[in-house]
C-alpha positions in Angstrom: 42.4 117.0 127.0 41.8 118.4 123.5 39.0 116.5 121.8 38.6 116.9 118.0 35.4 116.8 116.0 35.4 116.9 112.2 32.5 116.6 109.8 32.0 116.7 106.0 28.6 116.6 104.4 29.3 113.5 102.3 31.8 110.7 102.3 33.0 111.9 98.9 34.6 114.9 100.5 37.8 113.0 101.4 40.2 116.0 101.0 38.1 118.1 103.3 38.0 115.4 105.9 41.7 114.7 105.7 42.5 118.5 106.0 40.3 118.8 109.1 41.9 115.7 110.7 45.4 117.0 109.9 44.6 120.4 111.5 43.1 118.8 114.6 46.1 116.5 115.1 48.5 119.5 114.6 46.6 121.4 117.3 47.0 118.5 119.8 43.9 116.4 119.4 45.9 113.2 119.4 43.9 111.1 121.9 40.3 111.4 120.6 38.8 112.7 117.4 35.1 112.2 116.5 34.5 112.0 112.7 31.3 111.9 110.6 30.2 112.3 107.0 26.7 113.7 107.3 24.8 116.9 106.4 24.5 119.4 109.2 20.7 119.2 108.8 20.7 115.5 109.8 21.1 114.0 113.2 24.9 114.3 113.9 25.4 111.2 116.0 29.2 111.7 116.4 28.7 115.3 117.5 26.3 114.1 120.1 28.7 111.4 121.1 31.5 114.0 121.4 29.3 116.2 123.6 28.5 113.2 125.8 32.2 112.0 125.9 33.9 115.3 126.9 34.6 115.8 130.6 35.3 118.8 132.8 38.6 120.5 131.8 38.5 119.2 128.2 38.3 121.5 125.1 36.3 120.5 122.1 38.2 121.6 119.0 36.8 122.0 115.5 38.4 123.5 112.4 35.6 125.8 111.3 32.3 127.0 112.7 30.3 125.6 109.8 31.6 122.1 110.6 30.0 122.4 114.1 26.8 124.4 114.1 24.1 125.0 111.5 22.8 128.2 113.1 23.4 130.6 116.0 20.7 128.8 118.0 22.4 125.5 117.4 25.8 127.0 118.4 24.4 128.4 121.6 22.9 125.0 122.4 26.2 123.3 121.9 28.1 126.0 124.0 25.5 125.7 126.8 25.9 121.9 126.8 29.7 122.2 127.0 29.6 124.9 129.6 27.4 122.8 131.8 30.1 120.2 131.8 33.0 122.6 132.3 34.2 122.1 128.8 35.7 124.7 126.5 35.2 125.1 122.7 37.9 126.2 120.3 37.3 127.0 116.6 40.6 127.0 114.7 39.9 129.0 111.6 38.6 132.5 112.2 40.5 134.7 109.9 43.8 133.1 110.7 43.4 132.9 114.5 41.4 130.6 116.8 38.4 131.6 118.9 38.1 130.0 122.3 35.0 130.1 124.6 37.1 129.9 127.7 37.3 133.7 127.7 34.4 136.1 127.8 35.8 138.0 124.7 36.2 134.7 122.8 32.6 133.7 123.6 31.3 137.1 122.5 33.3 137.0 119.3 32.1 133.5 118.5 28.4 134.4 118.9 28.7 137.6 116.9 30.5 135.8 114.1 28.0 133.0 114.2 25.2 135.5 113.8 26.9 137.1 110.8 27.5 133.7 109.2 23.8 132.8 109.7 22.7 136.1 108.2 25.1 135.6 105.2 23.7 132.1 104.6 20.1 133.3 104.8 20.8 136.1 102.3 22.5 133.7 99.9 19.5 131.3 100.1 17.1 134.3 99.4 19.2 135.2 96.3 19.2 131.6 95.2 15.4 131.4 95.5 15.1 134.7 93.5 17.3 133.3 90.7 15.3 130.0 90.6 12.0 131.9 90.4 13.3 134.0 87.5 14.7 130.9 85.7 11.3 129.1 86.2 9.5 132.2 84.8 11.7 132.1 81.8 11.3 128.4 81.3 15.0 127.7 81.9 14.8 125.9 85.3 15.1 122.2 85.2 15.5 121.6 88.9 18.0 119.5 90.7 19.0 116.2 89.0 17.5 113.3 90.9 20.3 111.5 92.7 18.7 108.8 94.8 16.2 107.6 92.2 19.0 106.9 89.8 20.4 104.5 92.4 17.3 102.3 92.9 19.0 99.2 91.4 22.0 99.7 93.6 19.8 100.1 96.7 17.9 96.9 95.9 21.2 95.0 95.2 22.7 96.1 98.5 19.6 95.3 100.4 19.6 91.8 98.9 23.1 91.3 100.4 21.7 92.0 103.8 22.9 95.6 104.3 20.7 97.9 106.4 19.4 101.3 105.3 22.1 103.3 107.1 24.9 101.2 105.5 23.3 101.5 102.1 22.9 105.3 102.5 26.5 105.7 103.5 27.8 103.5 100.7 25.8 105.3 98.0 26.1 108.8 99.5 22.3 109.3 99.8 20.2 109.8 102.9 18.7 107.0 104.9 15.3 108.5 104.2 16.0 108.2 100.5 16.8 104.5 100.9 13.5 103.9 102.7 11.6 106.0 100.2 13.1 104.0 97.3 12.4 100.7 98.9 8.8 101.7 99.7 8.3 102.8 96.0 9.8 99.5 94.7 7.4 97.5 97.0 4.4 99.6 95.8 5.3 99.1 92.1 
């Protein structure tokens, strides 16, 4: 069975989520698709559920590598987990063709491309840090605009209605940790 997994970083990325689901359905993931709106740095509960759910002979399908793994080490962990269960992995968008771990060449290609993507990301972050340091030195850097703090009143209102931290975080597109931090600050004040 083809089992789909799609992820966007926030619930605001509706077009990205819809595009992933469309591609997964067109590929044949018609029986089961796991979906989540969460940063790749957070605990991806639906990914873990998908890894737990798949059975021998299944193939986990994702549209792009960055929707699945945050690093080469993370990808290797996922591949090892899938291989232990006899499950394949297919990444749909690799320069117009799919990469599948069910062949040795596909597995090699996936790991090499993952390493290149990780390197590219690390280089981009280093350049970003250099730019920020230069802007700070010139007095032009203001930092990221606070997102969660601006939503304190909304967090308090939603908590008063009985919603938990996870539901509040999802509804306001902030992290659960931010919800807890805001509530703790409000109690301390």
